[in-house]
N, C-alpha and C positions, 0 to 999 in steps of 0.2 A: 878642912873639907875642900876638895877640888871643885873648881867652877864647872858648870855643865857645858859639855862640848857642843859646838855648833859646826856643822859641816859646810863651811863657806866654799863658794865657787870663785876662785881667784883667776880663772881663765876668762877670756872674752872672745867671742866669735865675730866681733864687729871691727870696724875701722873708721876713724874719724873722717868726716866729710864725704863718705861713700854711701850712696843710697843702697840699702839691702832689702831684698824681698825675703822676710824672715818667716812668713807663714802665708797661707792663702788670704788674699785681700789685706795683707798687712806688710807695711814697709817701715824701715827705721833709718833715720839719719842722725849720726852722732856728732854733736858739736865738739869743736876743738877747745875744750875747757877742762882737761884732766886735772885732778888734784887729789889730795888725801880725803876730801869730802865728796868728790864727784866721781871717783874711780877713773874710768877711761873717758868720761865726758857725759853730757846730757843726751840721752837717746830720745829724740822726738819721733813719735809714731804717727803714721798716716794710715788710717783705717778706711777701707771702701774701694770703690771702683771709679771709673771716669765720671759717671753721672752724679755721684754723691760721695763725698769724703769728709772725714773729720780729722783734724790734726790735734794730737794730744801732747801737751807740754812743749810749746814752741821753743822754749829755751832762753839762754842768756842773750843780752844785747850785744851780740857779735855780728858785724856786717857780713862776715864770711858765712855764718850759719843762716842768716836771713837770705842771702843770695842763694845758698844751697837749697833752702826750703822753696823759694820761688821756682828754681829749676826743677826740683823734685815734684812739684805739684802742677807744673805747666800742663795745660790740657785737661786738668781735673776741675770739677765743680766742687770747690771746698765750701761746704755749708756751715761748718762750725770749727772754731778753735776752742778746745777744751783744756782747762787748767786744773791740775790736782791741788796745787797750793802756791803760796806767794813767796817763795825764795827766789833769789836772783839768778839761779841756774835753771829755773822752770818757767817763770811767767813774763819776764820783761818784753819779749818779742811779740806777745799776744796781740796787742792793739796794732802795732805797726804792720804785722803780717796780715791780720784780719782785714785791715783797711785796704791793703794792696790787692787782696783776692776777693773782697766783697763778702767775707764771712762774718758770722755772729760769734762773739766771745761769750762762752758759757763756762760753768764750773763753779769752783769755790768762790766765796765772797771775798771782799777786800781784807787785807791783813789787819787785825786789830791794832790800835795804837798801843805802844808799849812805853813804859817809863824809861827815862834816861838811866844808864847804869849808875849806880851809887859808887862814887870814887872811894868811899870809906869801907865798902864791903868787898874787900879783895884779900886773897891769900898770896903771900910772897914765898914761893918755894925756892927762890934764889936761882932760878933757871929761866932760860928763854924757851918759848914753845918751838918745837922742831917741825918745820913745814915739810920735812923730807920723809916722814914716816906716818903711816896710818895707825890710829889708835887700836883698831880692832884686830888688824892682821899683822902689823909690823912690816908690811911691804913698802918698798920704795915707791914714791910717786914718779910720774913720767918726767923725764929730764927737760922736756920742752914745755912744761906747765908755765903759762903766763897769766894765771888767774889772779884775782885780788888777794892780798895777804890776809884779809879778813875771811873767816869762814862763810861760805855761801849759805850755811845752815844756821847762822847765828840768829837768835830771835831778839837781838837788840837793834835799835834803830840805826846805830852806827856800824852794824855788821851787814848781814846778807839778806835782809828782808826787802821786798818790793812794795813800798807804800803807795806807789802810783797806780798799781793795777786796779781796774774796775771792770767787772764783766757787764755785758749787755743783759744777760740773764743769769742770776745766781741760782744754782741748783741745790736743792735740799736732798736729804736722804730719801732715796726711792724715786726721785725725778728721773725722767728719761728724755733722750733725744734720739732721733732715728733718721735713717736714710735708706737708700737702696741696698738691701742686703745686710744692714747692720742696725743694731739698737744698743745704745749705751745707757746704763743705769748708774746714777750716782750712789756711792756707798760712803757714808760719812765715817771717817776713821780718824778722829782727833787724837793728838798725842805728839807727833813730830811737830805739827802746828795745830792750833785749835780749829782751823778751817780746812784741814786736809780731807780730800776726797779721793777714793779709788773709783774706777769706772769698770763696771761689769759689762762685757760684750756678750749679749745673750745668745747669739747664734753660734758661738764657739766655746762656751764655758770657760772663757779667759777673763782674767781680772788685771787691769792696768793699775799697778799698786803705787805708782809715784815713788815716794821715799818711805812709805809705811812699812813695806817689807822688801828688802833687797838681798840678793843671794850672796853678795861679796862682803857684806859688813852689817853689823847692827846699825840701826838708825840713830842719829843724834837726837836726843831729847833735851832741848835747850830752854831752860826757864828764861824769861817769865811766861812766854806764850806756850812753849812746849810743856807737856804735863805727863809724867810717867804713869800715874794712875789711869788717866784717860787712854794712854797708849796701850796699856795692858788690856783694858776693856775692849779696845778696838781689835787687838789680836784675837781675843776670845770670840769676838763677833765673826771673824773670818772662819773659825772652826765650825760655825753653824751653817756655812755656805758649802756649795758643791762645786766650786771652781776647780778646774783640772790643771790649769797652768797660770802662773803669774808672770806678767811682763813689767818689771820695774823700770823706772826711768834711767837707772844706772845699772849696768851689768847684764848678765845673761838671764834668760827666762828661768823660772823655778818650776820644774816638772813634777815634783812631789810636794805640793804646797802645804798640805796639812802636817806632814811630818816636819817640815822646816819650821812652820809656825809653832808647833809644840816644842821644838828645840829652843826657839827664841823665848817662849814663855818660861820654860824651865830655867834658862840662863838668867832671865831677869828676876824670877821669883827666888832663885838661889842667891842672887846679889842682895835682894831685899832682906832675906833672912840673915845673911852674913852681916849686914849693917845693923840690924836689930840686935844680933848676938854681940856685936862689937860694943854697942852702947851699953849693953848689960854688963860688959867686962870693963867699963870705964874708958873706952875709946869714944869720946863724946864730941869731937870736932871733925869737920870735913877734912881739914889738913891732916889730922892724925889717921883718919880712915884711909885717905889716899896713900899715906906713907906705909900703912899696914897692908893694904890689899892690892896695891899696884907696884909691888917690887919687881914684877916680871916685865915691866915696860920702862922705857927710858924716862928718867926724871923730867926731861924736857916736855913730856906729854902729860905731866901731872896737872897743869892748869886745866887742860881739857877733861881729864879724869875727874877733877873736882866738880866741874859743871854736871857731869853725868851722875856723880854721887849726890849732888844737890837735888837733881831731878827725882832720884829715888826717895830722898828724904822728904821732899814736898809731898809725894804720894803717901808716904808713911805717916806724916803728920796729919794730912787730910783724912786718912782712914782711921785715925785715933790710936795708932800703935805707938807713936812717938810724940814727944813734945819738943818744941824749940824755944830757946830762951827769949826770943823776940816775938814769937808767935807768927812770924812771917817766913820762916825757913831761909834765913840769910846764909851766905857762905861762911860768915864768921860766927854764927850762932853756936851755942852749946846745945846738945840734944840729950834727951833723957827718956827713959821708958815711961809709958803712960800706965801706971799701976792702978 
């Protein structure tokens, strides 16, 4: 059975380090941190007018981006710096920039502490991970990428999480902040990370989706903090909303959001059923599942694919559809049907 197609948008109408007016009362500044995980870079949004503004996802700890944000907001009264989640391409500049402009840091809570990776729980595919190709699309990354070799979306402490981030005010689902001409409401969308928030802009029916929904790629769901079951529930939550456009932190806006979310859900549900069927046929390890279902991508990407498969299996074990030999859904576990 073929995988469900997703109509990805691999174009981009932005340019790094150039402030763009992308919609009324909305500007975007893209950081120079392109990679296979960040696409063309982190898009920091500035919502509002001179008297009152909020900056969403200030971005990575790059001096050039910090300087660009200061220039972009010169003359504005920046009330808030809002953060969707605590990956190092989103939150590290929050405190530095907020201090410089006298703003309040709001949004997601601190990143949960995560255990150190277990050196015994690894799969050796006999290949090196390829930093030149994106898992979802197969497209080449930018030649001038100078980002860290670790994924900025890793949920291990030695990867891409920002453990230093602390908001002045932590927002829960339904909490709002407001300024002249804008109101942002927090929408809790766990999955990519457990603390992930989207922000609904009431006056425009727009939703700033962070990394929860992106038009250029599926989101990375990386255990132990990322959780596929929670992610799918968070996608379902969006279908109950009436947002007309999504503004992801990476890539172009999504103009037909419900259709796209349904495509994402169909793709993920298809993968779930594919894995359950495989276990029923005796393909019971993550290594075997990757070698069976990812023949269409370079073997150098199989380690990343294994993490994605593990995320699905954690959700399937939590929902009671599968069992794992250790009970904790390790990479090296054997999986079985829960009869």
